[in-house]
C-alpha positions as CSV (number, residue, x, y, z in Angstrom):
1,M,98.3,130.7,90.8
2,F,101.3,129.4,88.7
3,E,103.9,127.5,90.5
4,H,107.1,129.1,89.2
5,L,110.5,127.5,89.7
6,K,112.8,129.8,91.5
7,V,116.1,130.5,89.7
8,S,119.1,132.4,90.9
9,R,118.9,134.9,88.0
10,P,116.3,135.5,85.4
11,F,117.3,135.0,81.8
12,S,116.9,138.1,79.7
13,R,118.0,137.3,76.2
14,A,115.1,136.7,73.8
15,L,114.4,134.6,70.9
16,A,113.3,136.8,68.1
17,L,112.6,133.8,65.9
18,A,110.1,134.0,63.1
19,L,110.0,131.1,60.7
20,A,107.8,131.2,57.6
21,T,107.2,128.0,55.7
22,V,105.2,127.9,52.5
23,F,103.3,124.7,51.7
24,L,101.5,123.7,48.6
25,A,97.9,122.6,49.0
26,T,99.1,119.0,49.1
27,G,101.4,120.0,52.0
28,A,104.8,119.9,50.3
29,A,107.1,122.8,51.3
30,V,108.2,125.0,48.4
31,S,109.4,128.3,49.7
32,A,109.4,130.8,52.5
33,A,107.0,133.8,52.7
34,H,106.2,136.6,55.1
35,A,102.7,136.7,56.5
36,A,100.6,139.9,55.8
37,D,100.4,142.5,58.5
38,T,96.9,141.3,59.3
39,D,98.4,138.0,60.5
40,G,100.3,139.4,63.4
41,I,101.1,137.0,66.3
42,S,103.3,137.3,69.4
43,G,104.0,135.3,72.5
44,A,105.9,136.0,75.7
45,P,106.5,134.4,79.2
46,A,103.8,135.5,81.6
47,S,102.5,135.3,85.1
48,E,98.8,135.5,86.1
49,T,98.8,139.3,85.4
50,G,100.3,139.0,81.9
51,A,103.7,139.3,80.2
52,D,106.3,139.6,83.0
53,G,109.3,140.9,81.1
54,R,111.1,137.6,80.6
55,S,112.3,137.1,77.1
56,R,112.8,133.3,77.4
57,F,112.0,130.5,79.8
58,S,114.9,129.2,81.9
59,Y,114.8,126.6,84.6
60,Q,117.2,124.9,86.9
61,V,115.7,121.6,88.0
62,A,116.4,118.2,89.4
63,P,115.7,114.9,87.6
64,G,112.0,114.0,88.0
65,Q,111.0,117.5,88.9
66,Q,108.0,119.4,87.4
67,V,107.8,123.1,86.7
68,V,104.6,125.0,85.9
69,D,104.7,128.3,84.0
70,G,102.6,130.6,81.8
71,Y,102.7,131.9,78.2
72,E,100.8,134.8,76.8
73,V,99.6,134.4,73.2
74,R,98.4,137.6,71.5
75,N,96.7,138.2,68.2
76,T,98.2,141.5,67.0
77,G,96.5,141.3,63.6
78,T,93.2,142.8,62.4
79,S,91.2,139.6,62.1
80,A,90.4,136.6,64.2
81,Q,92.9,133.7,63.9
82,V,93.3,130.2,65.0
83,M,96.7,129.7,66.7
84,T,98.4,126.4,67.3
85,V,100.7,126.3,70.3
86,F,103.2,123.5,70.8
87,A,106.8,122.8,72.0
88,T,109.7,121.3,70.1
89,D,113.4,120.7,70.3
90,A,116.0,123.3,69.5
91,F,119.3,123.1,67.7
92,N,122.0,125.3,66.3
93,T,121.8,126.3,62.7
94,P,125.0,126.3,60.5
95,D,125.2,130.1,60.8
96,G,124.9,130.0,64.6
97,G,121.2,130.7,64.9
98,Y,118.8,129.0,67.4
99,G,116.7,126.7,65.2
100,L,113.6,124.6,66.0
101,L,112.5,121.4,64.4
102,D,110.0,121.7,61.5
103,T,106.3,121.5,62.2
104,G,105.3,117.9,62.3
105,V,108.6,116.5,63.5
106,A,108.1,114.9,66.9
107,P,110.6,116.2,69.6
108,T,112.6,113.7,71.6
109,G,114.5,116.1,73.9
110,G,113.5,119.0,76.0
111,G,110.6,119.8,73.8
112,S,108.9,116.5,74.6
113,W,108.9,117.4,78.3
114,V,106.4,120.2,77.8
115,S,102.7,119.6,78.2
116,F,99.6,121.8,78.2
117,A,96.2,121.4,79.8
118,A,95.2,117.7,80.4
119,G,98.6,116.6,79.1
120,A,98.0,117.8,75.6
121,K,101.1,118.3,73.4
122,Q,99.6,121.2,71.5
123,L,96.7,123.6,71.7
124,S,94.4,125.1,69.1
125,L,93.3,128.6,70.2
126,P,90.8,130.8,68.3
127,I,91.8,134.4,69.3
128,A,90.0,137.5,68.2
129,A,91.9,140.5,66.7
130,G,93.8,142.4,69.4
131,A,92.9,139.8,72.0
132,T,95.3,138.0,74.4
133,Q,95.1,134.5,75.9
134,L,97.1,133.2,78.8
135,I,97.9,129.5,78.7
136,R,99.4,127.2,81.3
137,F,102.0,124.6,80.6
138,S,104.2,122.2,82.6
139,V,107.8,121.0,82.1
140,N,108.0,117.4,83.3
141,V,111.7,116.4,83.7
142,P,112.3,112.7,83.4
143,A,113.9,110.9,86.3
144,D,116.8,109.8,84.1
145,A,117.4,113.1,82.5
146,S,121.1,113.8,81.9
147,P,122.8,116.7,83.6
148,G,123.2,120.0,81.7
149,D,121.1,122.2,79.4
150,H,118.2,120.9,77.3
151,A,117.1,123.4,74.8
152,A,113.6,123.7,73.3
153,G,111.1,126.3,72.2
154,I,107.4,127.0,72.5
155,V,106.0,127.8,69.1
156,I,102.9,129.7,68.0
157,S,101.9,128.7,64.5
158,V,99.3,130.3,62.2
159,K,98.4,128.9,58.8
160,S,96.7,131.1,56.3
161,P,96.1,130.9,52.6
162,S,98.1,133.0,50.2
163,G,97.1,132.4,46.6
164,Q,97.5,128.7,45.8
165,V,99.7,128.0,48.8
166,I,99.3,127.8,52.6
167,V,101.6,130.0,54.6
168,D,102.7,128.6,58.0
169,R,104.0,131.5,60.1
170,R,105.7,130.6,63.3
171,V,106.9,132.7,66.3
172,A,108.8,131.0,69.1
173,T,110.3,131.6,72.5
174,R,113.4,129.9,73.8
175,V,113.2,127.3,76.6
176,Y,116.3,126.3,78.6
177,V,116.0,123.5,81.1
178,R,119.2,122.9,83.1
179,V,119.2,119.6,84.9
180,S,121.3,119.4,88.0
181,G,124.3,117.0,88.3
182,A,127.8,117.0,86.9
183,I,127.9,120.3,85.0
184,Q,130.6,120.6,82.4
185,A,131.3,123.9,80.8
186,A,133.8,123.2,78.0
187,L,134.6,124.3,74.5
188,T,137.2,122.7,72.3
189,I,139.0,123.8,69.1
190,G,139.1,121.0,66.6
191,N,140.6,121.4,63.1
192,I,142.7,124.5,62.5
193,A,144.2,125.6,59.2
194,A,146.0,128.7,58.1
195,S,146.9,130.3,54.7
196,Y,148.8,133.3,53.7
197,Q,148.0,135.7,50.9
198,S,150.9,137.9,49.8
199,Q,150.7,141.5,48.5
200,L,152.9,143.7,46.5
201,N,154.0,145.2,49.8
202,P,155.9,142.4,51.5
203,F,154.8,143.8,54.9
204,A,151.1,143.9,54.2
205,G,150.2,140.3,53.6
206,T,147.0,138.6,55.0
207,T,146.7,135.5,57.1
208,S,143.4,133.6,57.1
209,L,142.7,131.2,59.9
210,V,139.9,128.6,59.8
211,F,139.1,126.6,62.9
212,T,136.2,124.5,64.4
213,V,134.7,125.2,67.8
214,K,132.8,122.5,69.5
215,N,130.7,122.6,72.7
216,S,132.1,119.5,74.3
217,G,130.4,120.1,77.6
218,N,126.7,119.9,78.6
219,V,125.7,123.6,79.1
220,A,125.2,126.3,76.5
221,L,128.2,128.5,76.0
222,A,129.2,131.4,73.8
223,A,132.8,132.6,73.4
224,N,135.1,135.5,72.6
225,A,137.9,134.6,70.2
226,V,141.3,136.3,69.8
227,V,143.3,135.5,66.6
228,G,146.8,136.7,65.9
229,V,150.1,135.8,64.3
230,N,153.6,135.5,66.0
231,T,157.0,134.9,64.5
232,F,160.4,133.9,65.9
233,L,160.6,134.0,69.7
234,G,156.9,134.5,70.0
235,I,157.1,138.1,68.7
236,G,153.8,139.4,67.4
237,V,153.8,140.7,63.9
238,T,150.5,142.6,63.9
239,E,147.6,143.5,66.1
240,P,145.4,140.5,67.0
241,Q,141.8,140.4,65.9
242,H,138.8,139.8,68.1
243,T,135.3,138.4,67.5
244,S,132.4,136.9,69.4
245,I,131.0,133.4,68.7
246,E,127.3,133.0,69.2
247,E,125.9,130.6,71.7
248,L,126.6,126.9,71.1
249,L,124.3,124.3,72.5
250,P,125.8,121.1,74.0
251,G,127.3,119.0,71.2
252,A,127.1,121.7,68.6
253,T,130.0,122.7,66.3
254,R,130.8,125.8,64.3
255,V,133.4,126.6,61.7
256,V,134.9,130.1,62.2
257,T,137.0,132.0,59.7
258,M,139.1,135.0,60.7
259,T,141.5,137.2,58.9
260,V,144.6,139.0,60.2
261,S,146.0,141.7,57.9
262,G,149.4,143.5,58.0
263,V,151.4,140.3,58.2
264,A,154.9,140.5,56.8
265,Q,156.6,137.7,54.9
266,L,159.1,136.7,57.6
267,G,159.6,133.1,56.7
268,Y,158.2,131.5,59.9
269,L,154.7,132.5,61.1
270,N,152.8,131.1,64.0
271,P,149.0,131.8,63.8
272,Y,147.1,131.2,67.0
273,V,143.7,131.2,68.5
274,H,142.7,132.1,72.1
275,L,139.1,131.1,73.0
276,I,137.4,132.4,76.1
277,P,134.0,130.8,76.9
278,T,131.2,133.1,78.0
279,V,127.5,132.9,78.8
280,D,124.7,135.3,78.1
281,K,124.5,138.0,80.8
282,D,121.4,136.6,82.3
283,A,122.2,132.9,82.0
284,L,123.0,130.7,85.0
285,N,126.7,130.7,85.7
286,P,128.1,127.2,85.4
287,G,131.4,128.1,87.2
288,Q,134.9,129.0,86.1
289,F,135.9,128.8,82.5
290,R,139.1,127.5,81.0
291,Q,140.7,129.4,78.1
292,I,141.4,127.2,75.1
293,D,144.6,127.8,73.0
294,R,145.5,126.4,69.6
295,D,148.1,127.4,67.1
296,T,149.6,126.2,63.8
297,T,152.7,126.9,61.6
298,L,153.1,128.7,58.3
299,I,156.3,128.7,56.2
300,V,156.1,131.9,54.2
301,P,159.4,132.4,52.2
302,P,160.4,136.1,52.3
303,W,160.8,136.5,48.6
304,W,161.6,140.1,48.9
305,L,164.6,139.3,51.2
306,I,165.6,136.3,49.0
307,G,165.5,138.6,46.0
308,L,167.7,141.2,47.7
309,I,170.2,138.5,48.7
310,L,170.3,137.1,45.2
311,I,170.9,140.6,43.8
312,A,173.7,141.2,46.3
313,A,175.2,137.8,45.7
314,S,175.1,138.4,41.9
315,V,176.9,141.8,42.3
316,W,179.5,140.2,44.6
317,L,180.1,137.3,42.2
318,F,180.4,139.7,39.3
319,L,183.0,141.7,41.0
320,V,185.0,138.6,42.1
321,L,185.0,137.2,38.6
322,R,185.9,140.5,37.1
323,R,188.8,140.9,39.5
324,R,190.1,137.4,38.7
325,R,189.8,138.2,35.0
326,D,191.7,141.4,35.4
327,D,194.4,139.7,37.3
328,T,194.7,137.0,34.7
329,N,194.8,139.6,31.9
330,A,197.5,141.5,33.8
331,A,199.6,138.4,34.3
332,A,199.3,137.5,30.6
333,W,200.3,141.1,29.5
334,I,203.4,141.0,31.7
335,A,204.4,137.6,30.3
336,Q,203.9,138.9,26.8
337,M,206.0,141.9,27.4
338,E,208.9,139.8,28.8
339,A,208.6,137.5,25.8
340,E,208.8,140.4,23.4
341,A,211.8,141.9,25.2
342,K,213.7,138.6,25.0
343,L,213.0,138.3,21.3
344,K,214.2,141.8,20.7
345,Y,217.4,141.9,22.8
346,G,218.2,138.2,22.8
347,T,218.3,138.0,26.5
348,T,216.8,139.7,29.4
349,E,218.4,141.5,32.3
350,Q,217.5,138.6,34.5
351,D,219.2,136.2,32.1
352,L,222.4,138.3,32.1
353,V,222.6,138.4,35.9
354,G,221.9,134.7,36.1
355,A,224.7,133.9,33.7
356,G,227.3,135.9,35.8
357,A,227.9,138.7,33.2
358,V,230.3,141.4,34.4
359,T,229.2,144.9,34.0
360,A,231.3,148.0,33.6
361,S,231.1,148.8,37.2
362,D,232.5,145.5,38.2
363,A,235.7,145.7,36.0
364,S,239.1,146.3,37.8
365,P,241.2,149.4,36.6
366,A,244.2,148.7,34.4
367,P,247.7,148.9,36.1
368,S,249.6,152.1,35.6
369,T,252.8,152.0,33.4
370,D,254.1,155.5,34.3
371,T,257.8,155.3,35.6
372,K,260.1,157.9,36.8
373,R,263.0,158.8,34.8
């Protein structure tokens, strides 16, 4: 009977990983290819009675502990095949996938802890068409293993000729070994940069945000990201966008690009990121998570508003200058009229008054000379 390590919750998320590597007869890799339908292979975690419904291996262990488990290898093709089974280390691919070391590269992490019968690091199994074979393996955790998740994979490899090349078709199942100790569940946001793309409609611009997420802890974590844009006083300018970030193994990084549309040119923009760590629904819970927040600043001149201000200022300046010109012209016309009057009549009414001239109304009546006889 297999000695299974008891875990608080079974892991249910599977690795559906099929790698196809094409080798020349000399062994140099040249391209990837799909194996023919007659080369079908599959593998799954299993108990003594066969596949038990687990989609990956997951263990919570102490340093120095050994775990024994089972793996079902099945030939789903139509002809007998020789299958090579081995374990290797896992890593995150640039696009967020769960990658495994190339065949022939010796593992140094969790993959090196896996051994098969008699301590063998790999098995060669001739399996008839439609047949299944149950194999036993052990995970031997070093006494000095560091706390946290150590990711690996158990690989089934079948090599078959295809023309002048040898096709190496691989199917693998994920292995997670969580070593007890100081567990740290932490993601960080590194570099963050934002850019703005304007549109003819000044209220329909687009803000692009590029940021780097790193698993700075020691357990595998995924995340939900919320990206939005605020302006003055923290007022949101559009609906925030949401996305999920696939699982990051400890130490892994990923560059994420998100776009927020419907952003107006308001002069000051404040793009932000909220990152909420998560784990797969069947993964061991490492404890409470801390939300990570980062933001940056964009100065986006509101050219439409600046244009309106310039137009309004131009109209106002035109009116002011025109009024001044009209006032100047009016004053010049009045001065000209006065000058013409002076030339025509020799003096103006103002000159006469200023010189003390007596008008008819100011003259005294002559004394009367009428006497009585």
